[in-house]
Biopython code that builds the backbone (N, CA, C, O; Angstrom):
import numpy as np
from Bio.PDB.StructureBuilder import StructureBuilder

atoms = [
    (1, "UNK", "N", (107.320, 93.013, 76.103)),
    (1, "UNK", "CA", (106.013, 92.820, 76.716)),
    (1, "UNK", "C", (106.051, 91.554, 77.554)),
    (1, "UNK", "O", (106.621, 90.542, 77.146)),
    (2, "UNK", "N", (105.456, 91.619, 78.696)),
    (2, "UNK", "CA", (105.428, 90.491, 79.615)),
    (2, "UNK", "C", (104.007, 89.925, 79.646)),
    (2, "UNK", "O", (103.032, 90.675, 79.702)),
    (3, "UNK", "N", (103.901, 88.604, 79.608)),
    (3, "UNK", "CA", (102.581, 87.981, 79.626)),
    (3, "UNK", "C", (102.030, 87.972, 81.051)),
    (3, "UNK", "O", (102.770, 88.162, 82.017)),
    (4, "UNK", "N", (100.739, 87.751, 81.165)),
    (4, "UNK", "CA", (100.125, 87.691, 82.498)),
    (4, "UNK", "C", (100.679, 86.509, 83.297)),
    (4, "UNK", "O", (100.848, 86.614, 84.512)),
    (5, "UNK", "N", (100.962, 85.391, 82.633)),
    (5, "UNK", "CA", (101.528, 84.225, 83.317)),
    (5, "UNK", "C", (102.924, 84.550, 83.862)),
    (5, "UNK", "O", (103.264, 84.167, 84.981)),
    (6, "UNK", "N", (103.728, 85.262, 83.060)),
    (6, "UNK", "CA", (105.058, 85.671, 83.523)),
    (6, "UNK", "C", (104.948, 86.678, 84.668)),
    (6, "UNK", "O", (105.749, 86.649, 85.603)),
    (7, "UNK", "N", (103.959, 87.565, 84.595)),
    (7, "UNK", "CA", (103.728, 88.541, 85.658)),
    (7, "UNK", "C", (103.349, 87.834, 86.953)),
    (7, "UNK", "O", (103.813, 88.222, 88.025)),
    (8, "UNK", "N", (102.507, 86.793, 86.869)),
    (8, "UNK", "CA", (102.146, 86.014, 88.063)),
    (8, "UNK", "C", (103.380, 85.370, 88.683)),
    (8, "UNK", "O", (103.551, 85.399, 89.902)),
    (9, "UNK", "N", (104.242, 84.787, 87.845)),
    (9, "UNK", "CA", (105.466, 84.151, 88.349)),
    (9, "UNK", "C", (106.385, 85.175, 89.003)),
    (9, "UNK", "O", (107.046, 84.884, 90.000)),
    (10, "UNK", "N", (106.421, 86.364, 88.438)),
    (10, "UNK", "CA", (107.273, 87.432, 88.977)),
    (10, "UNK", "C", (106.786, 87.880, 90.354)),
    (10, "UNK", "O", (107.579, 87.984, 91.289)),
    (11, "UNK", "N", (105.500, 88.142, 90.479)),
    (11, "UNK", "CA", (104.976, 88.572, 91.773)),
    (11, "UNK", "C", (105.032, 87.443, 92.798)),
    (11, "UNK", "O", (105.246, 87.703, 93.982)),
    (12, "UNK", "N", (104.845, 86.205, 92.370)),
    (12, "UNK", "CA", (104.992, 85.063, 93.283)),
    (12, "UNK", "C", (106.430, 85.016, 93.819)),
    (12, "UNK", "O", (106.647, 84.806, 95.013)),
    (13, "UNK", "N", (107.397, 85.210, 92.935)),
    (13, "UNK", "CA", (108.806, 85.171, 93.358)),
    (13, "UNK", "C", (109.125, 86.302, 94.330)),
    (13, "UNK", "O", (109.858, 86.100, 95.298)),
    (14, "UNK", "N", (108.584, 87.480, 94.080)),
    (14, "UNK", "CA", (108.880, 88.631, 94.939)),
    (14, "UNK", "C", (108.116, 88.608, 96.259)),
    (14, "UNK", "O", (108.435, 89.372, 97.170)),
    (15, "UNK", "N", (107.120, 87.748, 96.372)),
    (15, "UNK", "CA", (106.272, 87.733, 97.562)),
    (15, "UNK", "C", (106.957, 87.131, 98.782)),
    (15, "UNK", "O", (106.498, 87.353, 99.902)),
    (16, "UNK", "N", (108.040, 86.376, 98.606)),
    (16, "UNK", "CA", (108.685, 85.695, 99.728)),
    (16, "UNK", "C", (109.912, 86.478, 100.190)),
    (16, "UNK", "O", (110.750, 86.878, 99.381)),
    (17, "UNK", "N", (110.002, 86.690, 101.503)),
    (17, "UNK", "CA", (111.093, 87.484, 102.066)),
    (17, "UNK", "C", (112.470, 86.908, 101.740)),
    (17, "UNK", "O", (113.384, 87.655, 101.390)),
    (18, "UNK", "N", (112.626, 85.601, 101.850)),
    (18, "UNK", "CA", (113.941, 84.988, 101.579)),
    (18, "UNK", "C", (114.374, 85.255, 100.147)),
    (18, "UNK", "O", (115.547, 85.525, 99.888)),
    (19, "UNK", "N", (113.444, 85.181, 99.233)),
    (19, "UNK", "CA", (113.791, 85.433, 97.822)),
    (19, "UNK", "C", (114.178, 86.900, 97.600)),
    (19, "UNK", "O", (115.052, 87.202, 96.787)),
    (20, "UNK", "N", (113.528, 87.793, 98.320)),
    (20, "UNK", "CA", (113.924, 89.211, 98.199)),
    (20, "UNK", "C", (115.323, 89.423, 98.765)),
    (20, "UNK", "O", (116.095, 90.213, 98.221)),
    (21, "UNK", "N", (115.659, 88.727, 99.853)),
    (21, "UNK", "CA", (117.013, 88.831, 100.420)),
    (21, "UNK", "C", (118.035, 88.260, 99.435)),
    (21, "UNK", "O", (119.120, 88.817, 99.271)),
    (22, "UNK", "N", (117.689, 87.155, 98.785)),
    (22, "UNK", "CA", (118.594, 86.581, 97.771)),
    (22, "UNK", "C", (118.861, 87.612, 96.674)),
    (22, "UNK", "O", (120.004, 87.771, 96.243)),
    (23, "UNK", "N", (117.834, 88.304, 96.224)),
    (23, "UNK", "CA", (118.025, 89.332, 95.196)),
    (23, "UNK", "C", (118.914, 90.457, 95.709)),
    (23, "UNK", "O", (119.760, 90.969, 94.975)),
    (24, "UNK", "N", (118.721, 90.846, 96.981)),
    (24, "UNK", "CA", (119.586, 91.886, 97.572)),
    (24, "UNK", "C", (121.048, 91.437, 97.573)),
    (24, "UNK", "O", (121.945, 92.206, 97.228)),
    (25, "UNK", "N", (121.272, 90.189, 97.963)),
    (25, "UNK", "CA", (122.647, 89.672, 98.029)),
    (25, "UNK", "C", (123.280, 89.600, 96.641)),
    (25, "UNK", "O", (124.466, 89.888, 96.480)),
    (26, "UNK", "N", (122.492, 89.218, 95.643)),
    (26, "UNK", "CA", (123.037, 89.142, 94.279)),
    (26, "UNK", "C", (123.265, 90.531, 93.689)),
    (26, "UNK", "O", (124.131, 90.714, 92.833)),
    (27, "UNK", "N", (122.494, 91.491, 94.142)),
    (27, "UNK", "CA", (122.734, 92.859, 93.680)),
    (27, "UNK", "C", (124.051, 93.375, 94.256)),
    (27, "UNK", "O", (124.826, 94.027, 93.557)),
    (28, "UNK", "N", (124.302, 93.079, 95.538)),
    (28, "UNK", "CA", (125.520, 93.567, 96.197)),
    (28, "UNK", "C", (126.765, 92.840, 95.722)),
    (28, "UNK", "O", (127.837, 93.438, 95.631)),
    (29, "UNK", "N", (126.632, 91.550, 95.419)),
    (29, "UNK", "CA", (127.794, 90.752, 95.015)),
    (29, "UNK", "C", (127.399, 89.823, 93.860)),
    (29, "UNK", "O", (127.121, 88.645, 94.081)),
    (30, "UNK", "N", (127.374, 90.349, 92.639)),
    (30, "UNK", "CA", (127.018, 89.499, 91.492)),
    (30, "UNK", "C", (128.036, 88.384, 91.274)),
    (30, "UNK", "O", (129.221, 88.545, 91.567)),
    (31, "UNK", "N", (127.561, 87.256, 90.759)),
    (31, "UNK", "CA", (128.457, 86.146, 90.449)),
    (31, "UNK", "C", (128.692, 85.187, 91.596)),
    (31, "UNK", "O", (129.606, 84.365, 91.534)),
    (32, "UNK", "N", (127.877, 85.275, 92.652)),
    (32, "UNK", "CA", (128.028, 84.342, 93.777)),
    (32, "UNK", "C", (127.624, 82.936, 93.334)),
    (32, "UNK", "O", (126.758, 82.760, 92.478)),
    (33, "UNK", "N", (128.268, 81.951, 93.934)),
    (33, "UNK", "CA", (127.869, 80.569, 93.693)),
    (33, "UNK", "C", (126.711, 80.219, 94.621)),
    (33, "UNK", "O", (126.418, 80.945, 95.571)),
    (34, "UNK", "N", (126.063, 79.106, 94.333)),
    (34, "UNK", "CA", (124.942, 78.667, 95.175)),
    (34, "UNK", "C", (125.430, 78.436, 96.607)),
    (34, "UNK", "O", (124.754, 78.819, 97.562)),
    (35, "UNK", "N", (126.597, 77.813, 96.759)),
    (35, "UNK", "CA", (127.129, 77.542, 98.092)),
    (35, "UNK", "C", (127.392, 78.812, 98.878)),
    (35, "UNK", "O", (127.048, 78.900, 100.056)),
    (36, "UNK", "N", (127.996, 79.789, 98.236)),
    (36, "UNK", "CA", (128.282, 81.065, 98.915)),
    (36, "UNK", "C", (126.976, 81.753, 99.283)),
    (36, "UNK", "O", (126.843, 82.292, 100.382)),
    (37, "UNK", "N", (126.018, 81.737, 98.372)),
    (37, "UNK", "CA", (124.724, 82.357, 98.653)),
    (37, "UNK", "C", (124.029, 81.651, 99.817)),
    (37, "UNK", "O", (123.461, 82.302, 100.694)),
    (38, "UNK", "N", (124.077, 80.326, 99.822)),
    (38, "UNK", "CA", (123.415, 79.552, 100.889)),
    (38, "UNK", "C", (124.053, 79.803, 102.245)),
    (38, "UNK", "O", (123.393, 79.644, 103.272)),
    (39, "UNK", "N", (125.331, 80.196, 102.270)),
    (39, "UNK", "CA", (126.013, 80.435, 103.547)),
    (39, "UNK", "C", (125.432, 81.633, 104.296)),
    (39, "UNK", "O", (125.692, 81.793, 105.489)),
    (40, "UNK", "N", (124.660, 82.468, 103.629)),
    (40, "UNK", "CA", (124.046, 83.634, 104.272)),
    (40, "UNK", "C", (122.757, 83.275, 105.022)),
    (40, "UNK", "O", (122.200, 84.111, 105.734)),
    (41, "UNK", "N", (122.288, 82.043, 104.863)),
    (41, "UNK", "CA", (120.990, 81.666, 105.419)),
    (41, "UNK", "C", (121.137, 80.508, 106.396)),
    (41, "UNK", "O", (122.090, 79.731, 106.324)),
    (42, "UNK", "N", (120.189, 80.410, 107.297)),
    (42, "UNK", "CA", (120.171, 79.344, 108.285)),
    (42, "UNK", "C", (119.184, 78.252, 107.865)),
    (42, "UNK", "O", (118.470, 77.688, 108.693)),
    (43, "UNK", "N", (119.162, 77.972, 106.582)),
    (43, "UNK", "CA", (118.312, 76.906, 106.038)),
    (43, "UNK", "C", (119.186, 76.015, 105.160)),
    (43, "UNK", "O", (120.337, 76.347, 104.876)),
    (44, "UNK", "N", (118.632, 74.889, 104.733)),
    (44, "UNK", "CA", (119.414, 73.945, 103.931)),
    (44, "UNK", "C", (119.719, 74.509, 102.541)),
    (44, "UNK", "O", (119.036, 75.404, 102.044)),
    (45, "UNK", "N", (120.755, 73.958, 101.942)),
    (45, "UNK", "CA", (121.121, 74.347, 100.579)),
    (45, "UNK", "C", (119.985, 73.996, 99.610)),
    (45, "UNK", "O", (119.750, 74.708, 98.634)),
    (46, "UNK", "N", (119.286, 72.889, 99.892)),
    (46, "UNK", "CA", (118.151, 72.476, 99.053)),
    (46, "UNK", "C", (117.061, 73.550, 99.090)),
    (46, "UNK", "O", (116.467, 73.871, 98.061)),
    (47, "UNK", "N", (116.803, 74.100, 100.272)),
    (47, "UNK", "CA", (115.785, 75.156, 100.383)),
    (47, "UNK", "C", (116.183, 76.369, 99.550)),
    (47, "UNK", "O", (115.343, 76.963, 98.875)),
    (48, "UNK", "N", (117.454, 76.734, 99.595)),
    (48, "UNK", "CA", (117.922, 77.871, 98.789)),
    (48, "UNK", "C", (117.803, 77.548, 97.301)),
    (48, "UNK", "O", (117.421, 78.406, 96.506)),
    (49, "UNK", "N", (118.128, 76.323, 96.931)),
    (49, "UNK", "CA", (118.007, 75.938, 95.514)),
    (49, "UNK", "C", (116.548, 76.002, 95.050)),
    (49, "UNK", "O", (116.272, 76.369, 93.908)),
    (50, "UNK", "N", (115.622, 75.644, 95.936)),
    (50, "UNK", "CA", (114.196, 75.755, 95.593)),
    (50, "UNK", "C", (113.794, 77.221, 95.392)),
    (50, "UNK", "O", (113.045, 77.547, 94.470)),
    (51, "UNK", "N", (114.297, 78.094, 96.258)),
    (51, "UNK", "CA", (114.023, 79.526, 96.082)),
    (51, "UNK", "C", (114.634, 80.020, 94.773)),
    (51, "UNK", "O", (114.017, 80.804, 94.053)),
    (52, "UNK", "N", (115.837, 79.564, 94.468)),
    (52, "UNK", "CA", (116.493, 79.975, 93.223)),
    (52, "UNK", "C", (115.705, 79.505, 92.004)),
    (52, "UNK", "O", (115.631, 80.212, 90.999)),
    (53, "UNK", "N", (115.118, 78.313, 92.093)),
    (53, "UNK", "CA", (114.304, 77.816, 90.975)),
    (53, "UNK", "C", (113.115, 78.735, 90.721)),
    (53, "UNK", "O", (112.772, 79.013, 89.573)),
    (54, "UNK", "N", (112.487, 79.206, 91.803)),
    (54, "UNK", "CA", (111.359, 80.135, 91.657)),
    (54, "UNK", "C", (111.839, 81.449, 91.032)),
    (54, "UNK", "O", (111.183, 82.001, 90.149)),
    (55, "UNK", "N", (112.990, 81.942, 91.502)),
    (55, "UNK", "CA", (113.535, 83.200, 90.977)),
    (55, "UNK", "C", (113.948, 83.059, 89.508)),
    (55, "UNK", "O", (113.749, 83.980, 88.716)),
    (56, "UNK", "N", (114.518, 81.918, 89.149)),
    (56, "UNK", "CA", (114.905, 81.696, 87.754)),
    (56, "UNK", "C", (113.669, 81.552, 86.864)),
    (56, "UNK", "O", (113.663, 82.012, 85.722)),
    (57, "UNK", "N", (112.629, 80.915, 87.390)),
    (57, "UNK", "CA", (111.378, 80.779, 86.630)),
    (57, "UNK", "C", (110.767, 82.145, 86.327)),
    (57, "UNK", "O", (110.133, 82.341, 85.291)),
    (58, "UNK", "N", (110.968, 83.083, 87.249)),
    (58, "UNK", "CA", (110.460, 84.442, 87.063)),
    (58, "UNK", "C", (111.458, 85.316, 86.303)),
    (58, "UNK", "O", (111.211, 86.504, 86.093)),
    (59, "UNK", "N", (112.579, 84.730, 85.892)),
    (59, "UNK", "CA", (113.637, 85.431, 85.152)),
    (59, "UNK", "C", (114.301, 86.538, 85.967)),
    (59, "UNK", "O", (114.890, 87.459, 85.401)),
    (60, "UNK", "N", (114.208, 86.450, 87.299)),
    (60, "UNK", "CA", (114.856, 87.451, 88.146)),
    (60, "UNK", "C", (116.316, 87.096, 88.414)),
    (60, "UNK", "O", (117.118, 87.964, 88.758)),
    (61, "UNK", "N", (116.657, 85.822, 88.256)),
    (61, "UNK", "CA", (118.034, 85.362, 88.452)),
    (61, "UNK", "C", (118.443, 84.592, 87.202)),
    (61, "UNK", "O", (117.700, 83.752, 86.694)),
    (62, "UNK", "N", (119.628, 84.898, 86.730)),
    (62, "UNK", "CA", (120.219, 84.141, 85.629)),
    (62, "UNK", "C", (121.512, 83.528, 86.145)),
    (62, "UNK", "O", (122.159, 84.077, 87.037)),
    (63, "UNK", "N", (121.879, 82.392, 85.579)),
    (63, "UNK", "CA", (123.088, 81.713, 86.043)),
    (63, "UNK", "C", (124.004, 81.409, 84.874)),
    (63, "UNK", "O", (123.592, 81.343, 83.716)),
    (64, "UNK", "N", (125.254, 81.230, 85.228)),
    (64, "UNK", "CA", (126.289, 80.937, 84.231)),
    (64, "UNK", "C", (127.133, 79.801, 84.793)),
    (64, "UNK", "O", (127.626, 79.893, 85.918)),
    (65, "UNK", "N", (127.303, 78.736, 84.024)),
    (65, "UNK", "CA", (128.122, 77.615, 84.478)),
    (65, "UNK", "C", (129.578, 78.027, 84.516)),
    (65, "UNK", "O", (130.086, 78.673, 83.599)),
    (66, "UNK", "N", (130.244, 77.637, 85.605)),
    (66, "UNK", "CA", (131.673, 77.898, 85.765)),
    (66, "UNK", "C", (132.288, 76.622, 86.324)),
    (66, "UNK", "O", (132.436, 76.476, 87.537)),
    (67, "UNK", "N", (132.645, 75.704, 85.439)),
    (67, "UNK", "CA", (133.146, 74.407, 85.885)),
    (67, "UNK", "C", (132.022, 73.617, 86.517)),
    (67, "UNK", "O", (130.995, 73.363, 85.887)),
    (68, "UNK", "N", (132.222, 73.227, 87.779)),
    (68, "UNK", "CA", (131.194, 72.459, 88.478)),
    (68, "UNK", "C", (130.214, 73.341, 89.238)),
    (68, "UNK", "O", (129.255, 72.833, 89.819)),
    (69, "UNK", "N", (130.434, 74.631, 89.246)),
    (69, "UNK", "CA", (129.543, 75.515, 89.990)),
    (69, "UNK", "C", (128.787, 76.443, 89.028)),
    (69, "UNK", "O", (129.081, 76.515, 87.835)),
    (70, "UNK", "N", (127.820, 77.136, 89.590)),
    (70, "UNK", "CA", (127.041, 78.112, 88.820)),
    (70, "UNK", "C", (127.228, 79.474, 89.457)),
    (70, "UNK", "O", (127.142, 79.613, 90.677)),
    (71, "UNK", "N", (127.482, 80.470, 88.641)),
    (71, "UNK", "CA", (127.528, 81.847, 89.127)),
    (71, "UNK", "C", (126.161, 82.462, 88.892)),
    (71, "UNK", "O", (125.571, 82.309, 87.823)),
    (72, "UNK", "N", (125.664, 83.163, 89.909)),
    (72, "UNK", "CA", (124.299, 83.702, 89.880)),
    (72, "UNK", "C", (124.328, 85.220, 89.741)),
    (72, "UNK", "O", (125.173, 85.899, 90.323)),
    (73, "UNK", "N", (123.393, 85.731, 88.962)),
    (73, "UNK", "CA", (123.303, 87.174, 88.727)),
    (73, "UNK", "C", (121.852, 87.622, 88.817)),
    (73, "UNK", "O", (120.938, 86.901, 88.419)),
    (74, "UNK", "N", (121.659, 88.822, 89.344)),
    (74, "UNK", "CA", (120.339, 89.448, 89.374)),
    (74, "UNK", "C", (120.020, 89.974, 87.984)),
    (74, "UNK", "O", (120.864, 90.598, 87.341)),
    (75, "UNK", "N", (118.803, 89.721, 87.522)),
    (75, "UNK", "CA", (118.329, 90.239, 86.240)),
    (75, "UNK", "C", (117.230, 91.260, 86.527)),
    (75, "UNK", "O", (116.156, 90.897, 87.007)),
    (76, "UNK", "N", (117.487, 92.511, 86.242)),
    (76, "UNK", "CA", (116.532, 93.575, 86.562)),
    (76, "UNK", "C", (115.480, 93.816, 85.476)),
    (76, "UNK", "O", (114.575, 94.628, 85.667)),
    (77, "UNK", "N", (115.587, 93.137, 84.366)),
    (77, "UNK", "CA", (114.656, 93.384, 83.262)),
    (77, "UNK", "C", (113.199, 93.170, 83.669)),
    (77, "UNK", "O", (112.368, 94.020, 83.348)),
    (78, "UNK", "N", (112.839, 92.079, 84.362)),
    (78, "UNK", "CA", (111.427, 91.919, 84.737)),
    (78, "UNK", "C", (110.917, 93.036, 85.652)),
    (78, "UNK", "O", (109.757, 93.438, 85.554)),
    (79, "UNK", "N", (111.776, 93.534, 86.535)),
    (79, "UNK", "CA", (111.360, 94.627, 87.422)),
    (79, "UNK", "C", (111.151, 95.901, 86.606)),
    (79, "UNK", "O", (110.233, 96.672, 86.884)),
    (80, "UNK", "N", (111.989, 96.123, 85.612)),
    (80, "UNK", "CA", (111.818, 97.274, 84.728)),
    (80, "UNK", "C", (110.505, 97.156, 83.955)),
    (80, "UNK", "O", (109.827, 98.157, 83.721)),
    (81, "UNK", "N", (110.149, 95.939, 83.560)),
    (81, "UNK", "CA", (108.890, 95.740, 82.836)),
    (81, "UNK", "C", (107.686, 96.063, 83.710)),
    (81, "UNK", "O", (106.687, 96.594, 83.223)),
    (82, "UNK", "N", (107.776, 95.742, 85.010)),
    (82, "UNK", "CA", (106.703, 96.110, 85.945)),
    (82, "UNK", "C", (106.602, 97.634, 86.001)),
    (82, "UNK", "O", (105.516, 98.205, 85.906)),
    (83, "UNK", "N", (107.745, 98.268, 86.157)),
    (83, "UNK", "CA", (107.762, 99.727, 86.231)),
    (83, "UNK", "C", (107.168, 100.345, 84.960)),
    (83, "UNK", "O", (106.344, 101.257, 85.026)),
    (84, "UNK", "N", (107.597, 99.838, 83.817)),
    (84, "UNK", "CA", (107.127, 100.389, 82.546)),
    (84, "UNK", "C", (105.620, 100.220, 82.376)),
    (84, "UNK", "O", (104.956, 101.068, 81.781)),
    (85, "UNK", "N", (105.092, 99.128, 82.899)),
    (85, "UNK", "CA", (103.663, 98.853, 82.722)),
    (85, "UNK", "C", (102.786, 99.896, 83.401)),
    (85, "UNK", "O", (101.749, 100.282, 82.861)),
    (86, "UNK", "N", (103.201, 100.361, 84.601)),
    (86, "UNK", "CA", (102.321, 101.235, 85.362)),
    (86, "UNK", "C", (102.802, 102.674, 85.478)),
    (86, "UNK", "O", (102.132, 103.498, 86.100)),
    (87, "UNK", "N", (103.918, 102.982, 84.906)),
    (87, "UNK", "CA", (104.356, 104.372, 84.970)),
    (87, "UNK", "C", (103.992, 105.072, 83.661)),
    (87, "UNK", "O", (103.937, 104.447, 82.602)),
    (88, "UNK", "N", (103.750, 106.352, 83.752)),
    (88, "UNK", "CA", (103.421, 107.097, 82.541)),
    (88, "UNK", "C", (104.691, 107.710, 81.950)),
    (88, "UNK", "O", (105.767, 107.627, 82.543)),
    (89, "UNK", "N", (104.553, 108.313, 80.798)),
    (89, "UNK", "CA", (105.741, 108.851, 80.131)),
    (89, "UNK", "C", (106.350, 110.005, 80.921)),
    (89, "UNK", "O", (107.563, 110.207, 80.880)),
    (90, "UNK", "N", (105.517, 110.769, 81.644)),
    (90, "UNK", "CA", (106.028, 111.867, 82.466)),
    (90, "UNK", "C", (106.931, 111.304, 83.569)),
    (90, "UNK", "O", (108.033, 111.809, 83.782)),
    (91, "UNK", "N", (106.474, 110.271, 84.262)),
    (91, "UNK", "CA", (107.272, 109.644, 85.322)),
    (91, "UNK", "C", (108.551, 109.052, 84.766)),
    (91, "UNK", "O", (109.615, 109.169, 85.373)),
    (92, "UNK", "N", (108.445, 108.414, 83.606)),
    (92, "UNK", "CA", (109.634, 107.811, 83.000)),
    (92, "UNK", "C", (110.666, 108.879, 82.671)),
    (92, "UNK", "O", (111.865, 108.670, 82.856)),
    (93, "UNK", "N", (110.195, 110.034, 82.177)),
    (93, "UNK", "CA", (111.113, 111.118, 81.836)),
    (93, "UNK", "C", (111.883, 111.563, 83.079)),
    (93, "UNK", "O", (113.109, 111.667, 83.042)),
    (94, "UNK", "N", (111.170, 111.830, 84.185)),
    (94, "UNK", "CA", (111.832, 112.336, 85.388)),
    (94, "UNK", "C", (112.640, 111.265, 86.105)),
    (94, "UNK", "O", (113.646, 111.575, 86.744)),
    (95, "UNK", "N", (112.218, 110.023, 86.007)),
    (95, "UNK", "CA", (113.035, 108.944, 86.583)),
    (95, "UNK", "C", (114.368, 108.866, 85.840)),
    (95, "UNK", "O", (115.408, 108.640, 86.459)),
    (96, "UNK", "N", (114.347, 109.048, 84.537)),
    (96, "UNK", "CA", (115.580, 109.056, 83.755)),
    (96, "UNK", "C", (116.477, 110.217, 84.149)),
    (96, "UNK", "O", (117.694, 110.065, 84.252)),
    (97, "UNK", "N", (115.864, 111.391, 84.372)),
    (97, "UNK", "CA", (116.649, 112.568, 84.802)),
    (97, "UNK", "C", (117.282, 112.327, 86.171)),
    (97, "UNK", "O", (118.448, 112.661, 86.383)),
    (98, "UNK", "N", (116.516, 111.747, 87.103)),
    (98, "UNK", "CA", (117.063, 111.466, 88.439)),
    (98, "UNK", "C", (118.218, 110.466, 88.362)),
    (98, "UNK", "O", (119.211, 110.600, 89.077)),
    (99, "UNK", "N", (118.083, 109.477, 87.502)),
    (99, "UNK", "CA", (119.171, 108.505, 87.332)),
    (99, "UNK", "C", (120.416, 109.197, 86.796)),
    (99, "UNK", "O", (121.526, 108.902, 87.238)),
    (100, "UNK", "N", (120.242, 110.115, 85.848)),
    (100, "UNK", "CA", (121.384, 110.856, 85.297)),
    (100, "UNK", "C", (122.039, 111.718, 86.369)),
    (100, "UNK", "O", (123.266, 111.792, 86.435)),
    (101, "UNK", "N", (121.234, 112.373, 87.215)),
    (101, "UNK", "CA", (121.780, 113.201, 88.297)),
    (101, "UNK", "C", (122.538, 112.324, 89.299)),
    (101, "UNK", "O", (123.625, 112.691, 89.746)),
    (102, "UNK", "N", (121.971, 111.173, 89.648)),
    (102, "UNK", "CA", (122.642, 110.240, 90.568)),
    (102, "UNK", "C", (123.975, 109.798, 89.984)),
    (102, "UNK", "O", (124.985, 109.771, 90.688)),
    (103, "UNK", "N", (123.984, 109.451, 88.699)),
    (103, "UNK", "CA", (125.222, 109.007, 88.043)),
    (103, "UNK", "C", (126.265, 110.131, 88.063)),
    (103, "UNK", "O", (127.438, 109.879, 88.343)),
    (104, "UNK", "N", (125.846, 111.371, 87.769)),
    (104, "UNK", "CA", (126.783, 112.499, 87.769)),
    (104, "UNK", "C", (127.334, 112.757, 89.172)),
    (104, "UNK", "O", (128.520, 113.048, 89.327)),
    (105, "UNK", "N", (126.480, 112.650, 90.193)),
    (105, "UNK", "CA", (126.935, 112.865, 91.568)),
    (105, "UNK", "C", (127.926, 111.791, 91.993)),
    (105, "UNK", "O", (128.923, 112.087, 92.651)),
    (106, "UNK", "N", (127.654, 110.544, 91.620)),
    (106, "UNK", "CA", (128.577, 109.459, 91.959)),
    (106, "UNK", "C", (129.918, 109.628, 91.239)),
    (106, "UNK", "O", (130.972, 109.368, 91.818)),
    (107, "UNK", "N", (129.877, 110.058, 89.991)),
    (107, "UNK", "CA", (131.101, 110.296, 89.224)),
    (107, "UNK", "C", (131.918, 111.420, 89.858)),
    (107, "UNK", "O", (133.138, 111.309, 89.979)),
    (108, "UNK", "N", (131.250, 112.501, 90.262)),
    (108, "UNK", "CA", (131.941, 113.614, 90.912)),
    (108, "UNK", "C", (132.553, 113.179, 92.238)),
    (108, "UNK", "O", (133.658, 113.598, 92.583)),
    (109, "UNK", "N", (131.835, 112.335, 92.983)),
    (109, "UNK", "CA", (132.357, 111.848, 94.269)),
    (109, "UNK", "C", (133.593, 110.987, 94.054)),
    (109, "UNK", "O", (134.556, 111.076, 94.815)),
    (110, "UNK", "N", (133.566, 110.148, 93.013)),
    (110, "UNK", "CA", (134.739, 109.310, 92.722)),
    (110, "UNK", "C", (135.941, 110.160, 92.331)),
    (110, "UNK", "O", (137.067, 109.873, 92.736)),
    (111, "UNK", "N", (135.700, 111.207, 91.544)),
    (111, "UNK", "CA", (136.799, 112.102, 91.149)),
    (111, "UNK", "C", (137.375, 112.801, 92.375)),
    (111, "UNK", "O", (138.588, 112.972, 92.494)),
    (112, "UNK", "N", (136.485, 113.205, 93.287)),
    (112, "UNK", "CA", (136.932, 113.877, 94.514)),
    (112, "UNK", "C", (137.759, 112.941, 95.384)),
    (112, "UNK", "O", (138.759, 113.355, 95.971)),
    (113, "UNK", "N", (137.342, 111.668, 95.470)),
    (113, "UNK", "CA", (138.079, 110.680, 96.272)),
    (113, "UNK", "C", (139.454, 110.389, 95.691)),
    (113, "UNK", "O", (140.400, 110.123, 96.431)),
    (114, "UNK", "N", (139.569, 110.439, 94.358)),
    (114, "UNK", "CA", (140.847, 110.086, 93.719)),
    (114, "UNK", "C", (141.887, 111.211, 93.809)),
    (114, "UNK", "O", (143.057, 111.007, 93.483)),
    (115, "UNK", "N", (141.454, 112.398, 94.253)),
    (115, "UNK", "CA", (142.415, 113.524, 94.380)),
    (115, "UNK", "C", (143.326, 113.324, 95.565)),
    (115, "UNK", "O", (144.190, 114.160, 95.827)),
]
sb = StructureBuilder()
sb.init_structure("model")
sb.init_model(0)
sb.init_chain("A")
sb.init_seg("    ")
for serial, (resi, resn, name, xyz) in enumerate(atoms, 1):
    if name == "N":
        sb.init_residue(resn, " ", resi, " ")
    sb.init_atom(name, np.array(xyz, "f"), 0.0, 1.0, " ", f" {name:<3s}", serial, name[0])
structure = sb.get_structure()
């Protein structure tokens, strides 16, 4: 269960375009460092770190120390909680079926490519 305060932080984090792009980049390449992530933007590293602080406060980004750097990962749990809050059991059932079909299609495509 997510509190209303956590929900406010989540929607605040998702409201900014740069933060949504950061989430896209972390989805495509998990484990990026702050420096590598900042290289995708035409703003200062400090600005990116401020965006990351907002994303971490909303639990959308988690980090792992690796020596002197931090590896960043997208955390989808808060987004799933939003989905769960407003979807009904019928929608959840069919969303699960669609995910299973997508997974089976991707598996079949990989098998076809390996031939």
